[in-house]
GUBADREN-360456 format. One record per atom (N, C-alpha, C): atom name; residue number from 1; x, y, z. Coordinates in pm, 1 decimal. Layout:
N
<node a="CA" k="NUM" c1="X" c2="Y" c3="Z"/>
...
This chain:
88
<node a="N" k="1" c1="4665.2" c2="8064.6" c3="7488.1"/>
<node a="CA" k="1" c1="4594.3" c2="8134.2" c3="7383.2"/>
<node a="C" k="1" c1="4652.0" c2="8098.5" c3="7245.5"/>
<node a="N" k="2" c1="4781.8" c2="8081.9" c3="7236.7"/>
<node a="CA" k="2" c1="4844.4" c2="8048.3" c3="7108.4"/>
<node a="C" k="2" c1="4791.6" c2="7914.9" c3="7054.9"/>
<node a="N" k="3" c1="4777.9" c2="7814.6" c3="7144.2"/>
<node a="CA" k="3" c1="4726.8" c2="7683.9" c3="7102.5"/>
<node a="C" k="3" c1="4583.6" c2="7695.1" c3="7051.7"/>
<node a="N" k="4" c1="4505.0" c2="7774.4" c3="7120.0"/>
<node a="CA" k="4" c1="4365.6" c2="7794.2" c3="7079.7"/>
<node a="C" k="4" c1="4358.3" c2="7858.5" c3="6941.5"/>
<node a="N" k="5" c1="4443.9" c2="7955.4" c3="6917.6"/>
<node a="CA" k="5" c1="4445.0" c2="8021.5" c3="6786.3"/>
<node a="C" k="5" c1="4487.0" c2="7925.9" c3="6675.1"/>
<node a="N" k="6" c1="4581.6" c2="7839.9" c3="6704.2"/>
<node a="CA" k="6" c1="4622.9" c2="7739.7" c3="6604.8"/>
<node a="C" k="6" c1="4506.6" c2="7645.8" c3="6575.7"/>
<node a="N" k="7" c1="4435.2" c2="7604.4" c3="6680.2"/>
<node a="CA" k="7" c1="4320.5" c2="7515.7" c3="6662.8"/>
<node a="C" k="7" c1="4212.1" c2="7583.8" c3="6577.9"/>
<node a="N" k="8" c1="4187.4" c2="7710.9" c3="6603.1"/>
<node a="CA" k="8" c1="4088.6" c2="7785.4" c3="6524.7"/>
<node a="C" k="8" c1="4134.1" c2="7797.7" c3="6380.2"/>
<node a="N" k="9" c1="4261.4" c2="7828.7" c3="6358.1"/>
<node a="CA" k="9" c1="4314.2" c2="7839.5" c3="6221.7"/>
<node a="C" k="9" c1="4301.7" c2="7706.8" c3="6146.2"/>
<node a="N" k="10" c1="4327.3" c2="7597.3" c3="6215.1"/>
<node a="CA" k="10" c1="4314.1" c2="7465.0" c3="6154.8"/>
<node a="C" k="10" c1="4169.5" c2="7437.7" c3="6117.6"/>
<node a="N" k="11" c1="4079.4" c2="7470.3" c3="6206.7"/>
<node a="CA" k="11" c1="3937.7" c2="7453.1" c3="6179.4"/>
<node a="C" k="11" c1="3893.8" c2="7541.4" c3="6062.6"/>
<node a="N" k="12" c1="3940.6" c2="7665.3" c3="6058.9"/>
<node a="CA" k="12" c1="3907.3" c2="7755.4" c3="5947.9"/>
<node a="C" k="12" c1="3952.0" c2="7696.4" c3="5814.4"/>
<node a="N" k="13" c1="4068.1" c2="7635.5" c3="5810.7"/>
<node a="CA" k="13" c1="4116.8" c2="7573.8" c3="5686.9"/>
<node a="C" k="13" c1="4023.9" c2="7460.3" c3="5643.4"/>
<node a="N" k="14" c1="3975.5" c2="7382.6" c3="5738.8"/>
<node a="CA" k="14" c1="3881.3" c2="7274.9" c3="5706.9"/>
<node a="C" k="14" c1="3749.4" c2="7331.1" c3="5655.8"/>
<node a="N" k="15" c1="3702.8" c2="7439.2" c3="5717.3"/>
<node a="CA" k="15" c1="3578.8" c2="7503.1" c3="5672.2"/>
<node a="C" k="15" c1="3593.6" c2="7556.8" c3="5530.1"/>
<node a="N" k="16" c1="3707.2" c2="7617.3" c3="5500.1"/>
<node a="CA" k="16" c1="3732.7" c2="7668.1" c3="5365.4"/>
<node a="C" k="16" c1="3728.2" c2="7553.1" c3="5264.0"/>
<node a="N" k="17" c1="3786.8" c2="7440.9" c3="5298.3"/>
<node a="CA" k="17" c1="3784.9" c2="7325.7" c3="5208.8"/>
<node a="C" k="17" c1="3641.1" c2="7278.6" c3="5183.7"/>
<node a="N" k="18" c1="3561.1" c2="7274.5" c3="5287.2"/>
<node a="CA" k="18" c1="3421.4" c2="7233.9" c3="5272.3"/>
<node a="C" k="18" c1="3342.7" c2="7336.2" c3="5190.0"/>
<node a="N" k="19" c1="3370.4" c2="7463.0" c3="5211.0"/>
<node a="CA" k="19" c1="3302.1" c2="7566.5" c3="5133.1"/>
<node a="C" k="19" c1="3340.1" c2="7558.2" c3="4984.8"/>
<node a="N" k="20" c1="3461.9" c2="7519.5" c3="4956.6"/>
<node a="CA" k="20" c1="3503.2" c2="7501.8" c3="4817.1"/>
<node a="C" k="20" c1="3423.2" c2="7388.9" c3="4752.2"/>
<node a="N" k="21" c1="3399.0" c2="7282.4" c3="4825.4"/>
<node a="CA" k="21" c1="3316.6" c2="7172.5" c3="4774.1"/>
<node a="C" k="21" c1="3173.5" c2="7222.0" c3="4751.8"/>
<node a="N" k="22" c1="3121.1" c2="7298.2" c3="4847.2"/>
<node a="CA" k="22" c1="2985.3" c2="7352.8" c3="4834.4"/>
<node a="C" k="22" c1="2976.6" c2="7442.1" c3="4710.2"/>
<node a="N" k="23" c1="3077.9" c2="7522.5" c3="4687.6"/>
<node a="CA" k="23" c1="3080.4" c2="7609.8" c3="4569.8"/>
<node a="C" k="23" c1="3077.0" c2="7527.3" c3="4441.3"/>
<node a="N" k="24" c1="3148.7" c2="7418.1" c3="4438.2"/>
<node a="CA" k="24" c1="3148.0" c2="7332.5" c3="4319.4"/>
<node a="C" k="24" c1="3007.3" c2="7277.8" c3="4293.8"/>
<node a="N" k="25" c1="2934.4" c2="7244.5" c3="4399.6"/>
<node a="CA" k="25" c1="2796.2" c2="7198.6" c3="4384.1"/>
<node a="C" k="25" c1="2707.8" c2="7311.1" c3="4329.5"/>
<node a="N" k="26" c1="2730.4" c2="7431.8" c3="4377.6"/>
<node a="CA" k="26" c1="2655.7" c2="7548.5" c3="4329.4"/>
<node a="C" k="26" c1="2681.4" c2="7567.2" c3="4179.2"/>
<node a="N" k="27" c1="2806.2" c2="7554.8" c3="4139.3"/>
<node a="CA" k="27" c1="2841.5" c2="7570.4" c3="3998.6"/>
<node a="C" k="27" c1="2777.0" c2="7460.8" c3="3913.1"/>
<node a="N" k="28" c1="2770.0" c2="7340.4" c3="3967.1"/>
<node a="CA" k="28" c1="2704.3" c2="7230.5" c3="3894.7"/>
<node a="C" k="28" c1="2554.3" c2="7257.9" c3="3882.6"/>
<node a="N" k="29" c1="2493.9" c2="7309.6" c3="3989.3"/>
<node a="CA" k="29" c1="2351.5" c2="7343.4" c3="3985.2"/>
<node a="C" k="29" c1="2324.2" c2="7446.4" c3="3875.6"/>
<node a="N" k="30" c1="2414.0" c2="7542.1" c3="3860.9"/>
<node a="CA" k="30" c1="2397.4" c2="7644.1" c3="3757.0"/>
<node a="C" k="30" c1="2397.7" c2="7581.7" c3="3618.5"/>
<node a="N" k="31" c1="2471.1" c2="7473.7" c3="3600.2"/>
<node a="CA" k="31" c1="2474.9" c2="7405.2" c3="3471.9"/>
<node a="C" k="31" c1="2347.3" c2="7324.1" c3="3447.8"/>
<node a="N" k="32" c1="2287.9" c2="7272.6" c3="3553.9"/>
<node a="CA" k="32" c1="2170.5" c2="7186.0" c3="3540.3"/>
<node a="C" k="32" c1="2040.0" c2="7263.4" c3="3525.9"/>
<node a="N" k="33" c1="2034.4" c2="7383.3" c3="3579.9"/>
<node a="CA" k="33" c1="1909.8" c2="7461.0" c3="3575.5"/>
<node a="C" k="33" c1="1887.6" c2="7514.4" c3="3435.3"/>
<node a="N" k="34" c1="1761.7" c2="7511.1" c3="3393.2"/>
<node a="CA" k="34" c1="1729.3" c2="7550.4" c3="3256.1"/>
<node a="C" k="34" c1="1690.6" c2="7697.8" c3="3243.8"/>
<node a="N" k="35" c1="1658.0" c2="7761.2" c3="3356.1"/>
<node a="CA" k="35" c1="1619.4" c2="7901.4" c3="3351.4"/>
<node a="C" k="35" c1="1678.5" c2="7979.3" c3="3466.9"/>
<node a="N" k="36" c1="1710.8" c2="8105.1" c3="3440.9"/>
<node a="CA" k="36" c1="1770.8" c2="8191.1" c3="3543.6"/>
<node a="C" k="36" c1="1679.2" c2="8206.5" c3="3664.8"/>
<node a="N" k="37" c1="1547.6" c2="8201.4" c3="3642.2"/>
<node a="CA" k="37" c1="1451.7" c2="8216.0" c3="3751.6"/>
<node a="C" k="37" c1="1457.6" c2="8099.5" c3="3850.8"/>
<node a="N" k="38" c1="1524.0" c2="7992.7" c3="3814.4"/>
<node a="CA" k="38" c1="1537.4" c2="7877.4" c3="3903.8"/>
<node a="C" k="38" c1="1651.0" c2="7893.9" c3="4005.0"/>
<node a="N" k="39" c1="1734.4" c2="7994.4" c3="3986.0"/>
<node a="CA" k="39" c1="1850.8" c2="8010.0" c3="4073.5"/>
<node a="C" k="39" c1="1808.6" c2="8043.1" c3="4216.1"/>
<node a="N" k="40" c1="1717.7" c2="8137.6" c3="4233.7"/>
<node a="CA" k="40" c1="1671.0" c2="8173.4" c3="4368.4"/>
<node a="C" k="40" c1="1540.3" c2="8099.5" c3="4395.6"/>
<node a="N" k="41" c1="1542.6" c2="8018.0" c3="4501.3"/>
<node a="CA" k="41" c1="1425.9" c2="7938.6" c3="4538.8"/>
<node a="C" k="41" c1="1394.2" c2="7968.4" c3="4685.7"/>
<node a="N" k="42" c1="1303.5" c2="8062.6" c3="4711.6"/>
<node a="CA" k="42" c1="1275.9" c2="8103.1" c3="4850.4"/>
<node a="C" k="42" c1="1237.0" c2="7987.2" c3="4942.5"/>
<node a="N" k="43" c1="1159.5" c2="7892.9" c3="4892.4"/>
<node a="CA" k="43" c1="1120.5" c2="7778.5" c3="4976.6"/>
<node a="C" k="43" c1="1243.0" c2="7695.0" c3="5013.2"/>
<node a="N" k="44" c1="1332.4" c2="7675.8" c3="4918.4"/>
<node a="CA" k="44" c1="1455.5" c2="7598.8" c3="4945.0"/>
<node a="C" k="44" c1="1544.1" c2="7672.3" c3="5045.3"/>
<node a="N" k="45" c1="1550.6" c2="7804.1" c3="5033.1"/>
<node a="CA" k="45" c1="1630.2" c2="7882.7" c3="5128.0"/>
<node a="C" k="45" c1="1580.5" c2="7860.0" c3="5269.6"/>
<node a="N" k="46" c1="1451.2" c2="7870.5" c3="5290.4"/>
<node a="CA" k="46" c1="1395.2" c2="7853.8" c3="5424.8"/>
<node a="C" k="46" c1="1413.1" c2="7710.9" c3="5475.6"/>
<node a="N" k="47" c1="1403.4" c2="7613.5" c3="5384.7"/>
<node a="CA" k="47" c1="1425.3" c2="7473.8" c3="5421.7"/>
<node a="C" k="47" c1="1569.2" c2="7451.9" c3="5468.1"/>
<node a="N" k="48" c1="1664.5" c2="7505.2" c3="5392.8"/>
<node a="CA" k="48" c1="1805.8" c2="7490.5" c3="5429.6"/>
<node a="C" k="48" c1="1832.6" c2="7556.1" c3="5564.8"/>
<node a="N" k="49" c1="1784.0" c2="7677.0" c3="5583.9"/>
<node a="CA" k="49" c1="1807.6" c2="7747.9" c3="5710.2"/>
<node a="C" k="49" c1="1745.1" c2="7670.9" c3="5826.5"/>
<node a="N" k="50" c1="1624.7" c2="7621.2" c3="5810.0"/>
<node a="CA" k="50" c1="1559.2" c2="7544.0" c3="5917.3"/>
<node a="C" k="50" c1="1640.1" c2="7419.1" c3="5951.2"/>
<node a="N" k="51" c1="1688.2" c2="7349.8" c3="5850.1"/>
<node a="CA" k="51" c1="1768.7" c2="7228.8" c3="5873.4"/>
<node a="C" k="51" c1="1898.9" c2="7262.6" c3="5946.4"/>
<node a="N" k="52" c1="1961.9" c2="7371.2" c3="5905.6"/>
<node a="CA" k="52" c1="2087.9" c2="7411.5" c3="5968.9"/>
<node a="C" k="52" c1="2065.0" c2="7448.5" c3="6115.6"/>
<node a="N" k="53" c1="1960.1" c2="7522.1" c3="6143.1"/>
<node a="CA" k="53" c1="1930.2" c2="7560.7" c3="6281.5"/>
<node a="C" k="53" c1="1902.4" c2="7436.3" c3="6365.2"/>
<node a="N" k="54" c1="1824.0" c2="7343.6" c3="6311.8"/>
<node a="CA" k="54" c1="1792.9" c2="7220.1" c3="6385.2"/>
<node a="C" k="54" c1="1918.6" c2="7138.4" c3="6411.0"/>
<node a="N" k="55" c1="2001.3" c2="7121.6" c3="6310.0"/>
<node a="CA" k="55" c1="2126.0" c2="7045.4" c3="6327.4"/>
<node a="C" k="55" c1="2219.0" c2="7117.4" c3="6424.6"/>
<node a="N" k="56" c1="2225.3" c2="7248.2" c3="6411.2"/>
<node a="CA" k="56" c1="2308.1" c2="7326.5" c3="6502.7"/>
<node a="C" k="56" c1="2265.4" c2="7310.0" c3="6647.5"/>
<node a="N" k="57" c1="2136.1" c2="7312.6" c3="6670.4"/>
<node a="CA" k="57" c1="2085.9" c2="7294.8" c3="6808.2"/>
<node a="C" k="57" c1="2131.0" c2="7160.2" c3="6865.3"/>
<node a="N" k="58" c1="2124.4" c2="7055.2" c3="6783.6"/>
<node a="CA" k="58" c1="2168.0" c2="6922.3" c3="6828.9"/>
<node a="C" k="58" c1="2314.2" c2="6923.5" c3="6872.2"/>
<node a="N" k="59" c1="2394.1" c2="7006.2" c3="6804.0"/>
<node a="CA" k="59" c1="2538.2" c2="7007.4" c3="6827.7"/>
<node a="C" k="59" c1="2584.0" c2="7121.5" c3="6918.4"/>
<node a="N" k="60" c1="2487.5" c2="7200.7" c3="6967.1"/>
<node a="CA" k="60" c1="2521.9" c2="7309.1" c3="7058.3"/>
<node a="C" k="60" c1="2557.6" c2="7440.4" c3="6990.7"/>
<node a="N" k="61" c1="2523.7" c2="7454.7" c3="6863.1"/>
<node a="CA" k="61" c1="2550.5" c2="7579.2" c3="6791.6"/>
<node a="C" k="61" c1="2432.9" c2="7673.8" c3="6810.7"/>
<node a="N" k="62" c1="2462.2" c2="7793.5" c3="6853.1"/>
<node a="CA" k="62" c1="2359.7" c2="7893.7" c3="6874.9"/>
<node a="C" k="62" c1="2288.9" c2="7928.1" c3="6743.7"/>
<node a="N" k="63" c1="2153.6" c2="7931.7" c3="6744.9"/>
<node a="CA" k="63" c1="2081.7" c2="7977.6" c3="6626.5"/>
<node a="C" k="63" c1="2119.8" c2="8121.2" c3="6589.7"/>
<node a="N" k="64" c1="2162.3" c2="8198.9" c3="6688.2"/>
<node a="CA" k="64" c1="2205.7" c2="8335.6" c3="6662.9"/>
<node a="C" k="64" c1="2333.5" c2="8343.0" c3="6581.2"/>
<node a="N" k="65" c1="2407.4" c2="8234.8" c3="6577.2"/>
<node a="CA" k="65" c1="2525.3" c2="8224.7" c3="6490.1"/>
<node a="C" k="65" c1="2486.0" c2="8153.4" c3="6360.6"/>
<node a="N" k="66" c1="2418.5" c2="8038.8" c3="6373.6"/>
<node a="CA" k="66" c1="2387.6" c2="7955.5" c3="6257.0"/>
<node a="C" k="66" c1="2304.8" c2="8029.3" c3="6152.3"/>
<node a="N" k="67" c1="2197.3" c2="8093.1" c3="6195.8"/>
<node a="CA" k="67" c1="2107.2" c2="8152.7" c3="6096.7"/>
<node a="C" k="67" c1="2171.9" c2="8265.4" c3="6016.3"/>
<node a="N" k="68" c1="2232.8" c2="8365.5" c3="6080.2"/>
<node a="CA" k="68" c1="2291.3" c2="8471.2" c3="5996.8"/>
<node a="C" k="68" c1="2408.8" c2="8424.1" c3="5911.5"/>
<node a="N" k="69" c1="2485.7" c2="8329.5" c3="5962.4"/>
<node a="CA" k="69" c1="2597.7" c2="8277.3" c3="5883.3"/>
<node a="C" k="69" c1="2543.6" c2="8208.6" c3="5758.2"/>
<node a="N" k="70" c1="2441.5" c2="8124.4" c3="5775.1"/>
<node a="CA" k="70" c1="2389.5" c2="8051.7" c3="5659.6"/>
<node a="C" k="70" c1="2314.3" c2="8142.5" c3="5563.9"/>
<node a="N" k="71" c1="2242.5" c2="8239.9" c3="5615.2"/>
<node a="CA" k="71" c1="2173.2" c2="8332.5" c3="5523.9"/>
<node a="C" k="71" c1="2275.8" c2="8410.5" c3="5440.0"/>
<node a="N" k="72" c1="2384.9" c2="8449.5" c3="5501.2"/>
<node a="CA" k="72" c1="2490.9" c2="8517.2" c3="5427.0"/>
<node a="C" k="72" c1="2553.7" c2="8422.3" c3="5324.7"/>
<node a="N" k="73" c1="2580.6" c2="8299.9" c3="5367.2"/>
<node a="CA" k="73" c1="2637.1" c2="8199.2" c3="5277.1"/>
<node a="C" k="73" c1="2543.6" c2="8172.8" c3="5159.1"/>
<node a="N" k="74" c1="2416.0" c2="8160.2" c3="5187.1"/>
<node a="CA" k="74" c1="2318.7" c2="8133.9" c3="5081.8"/>
<node a="C" k="74" c1="2314.3" c2="8250.4" c3="4982.5"/>
<node a="N" k="75" c1="2310.0" c2="8372.1" c3="5032.5"/>
<node a="CA" k="75" c1="2304.6" c2="8488.1" c3="4942.5"/>
<node a="C" k="75" c1="2430.2" c2="8497.5" c3="4855.5"/>
<node a="N" k="76" c1="2545.9" c2="8472.6" c3="4915.5"/>
<node a="CA" k="76" c1="2670.2" c2="8473.1" c3="4837.3"/>
<node a="C" k="76" c1="2670.1" c2="8359.6" c3="4735.3"/>
<node a="N" k="77" c1="2616.0" c2="8245.5" c3="4774.0"/>
<node a="CA" k="77" c1="2608.7" c2="8130.8" c3="4683.4"/>
<node a="C" k="77" c1="2514.6" c2="8159.3" c3="4566.9"/>
<node a="N" k="78" c1="2402.5" c2="8224.0" c3="4595.2"/>
<node a="CA" k="78" c1="2307.8" c2="8259.3" c3="4489.2"/>
<node a="C" k="78" c1="2373.5" c2="8356.7" c3="4391.5"/>
<node a="N" k="79" c1="2442.8" c2="8455.8" c3="4443.9"/>
<node a="CA" k="79" c1="2512.5" c2="8551.4" c3="4357.1"/>
<node a="C" k="79" c1="2613.8" c2="8478.1" c3="4269.3"/>
<node a="N" k="80" c1="2687.5" c2="8385.3" c3="4328.1"/>
<node a="CA" k="80" c1="2786.3" c2="8308.2" c3="4251.8"/>
<node a="C" k="80" c1="2717.0" c2="8221.1" c3="4147.0"/>
<node a="N" k="81" c1="2604.2" c2="8163.0" c3="4183.7"/>
<node a="CA" k="81" c1="2531.6" c2="8078.2" c3="4089.2"/>
<node a="C" k="81" c1="2478.0" c2="8160.7" c3="3971.9"/>
<node a="N" k="82" c1="2429.2" c2="8281.4" c3="3998.8"/>
<node a="CA" k="82" c1="2385.8" c2="8369.0" c3="3889.6"/>
<node a="C" k="82" c1="2502.6" c2="8396.2" c3="3794.1"/>
<node a="N" k="83" c1="2619.7" c2="8424.3" c3="3849.4"/>
<node a="CA" k="83" c1="2737.5" c2="8448.8" c3="3766.1"/>
<node a="C" k="83" c1="2770.2" c2="8326.4" c3="3681.1"/>
<node a="N" k="84" c1="2767.8" c2="8208.1" c3="3745.4"/>
<node a="CA" k="84" c1="2798.0" c2="8085.0" c3="3673.3"/>
<node a="C" k="84" c1="2691.4" c2="8057.3" c3="3566.6"/>
<node a="N" k="85" c1="2566.6" c2="8081.4" c3="3599.6"/>
<node a="CA" k="85" c1="2457.9" c2="8059.3" c3="3504.6"/>
<node a="C" k="85" c1="2474.9" c2="8150.0" c3="3381.9"/>
<node a="N" k="86" c1="2507.4" c2="8275.5" c3="3408.1"/>
<node a="CA" k="86" c1="2520.3" c2="8373.2" c3="3300.4"/>
<node a="C" k="86" c1="2642.0" c2="8346.8" c3="3211.3"/>
<node a="N" k="87" c1="2741.1" c2="8276.4" c3="3259.8"/>
<node a="CA" k="87" c1="2861.5" c2="8247.7" c3="3180.9"/>
<node a="C" k="87" c1="2845.5" c2="8128.1" c3="3087.1"/>
<node a="N" k="88" c1="2741.0" c2="8051.9" c3="3107.8"/>
<node a="CA" k="88" c1="2729.7" c2="7930.6" c3="3025.6"/>
<node a="C" k="88" c1="2684.0" c2="7956.8" c3="2885.4"/>
């Protein structure tokens, strides 16, 4: 069990690093958008979720995990992008 926990912790660190890169892209998007109404794009949200579910299925990730995780990530990212947009 100890080895498994170390492996999970290592993976979590890699995920955090990737999320930091994703956040930087979100912050860049906030700089490029010309209007606050562009921050939330419902069609883009559904496109991203569909792509994630499809990719997850290919790799054996349950849609029951992929979809809620990504919807939460997207909502947190949108909130962060609004903050970044408002600070410019």
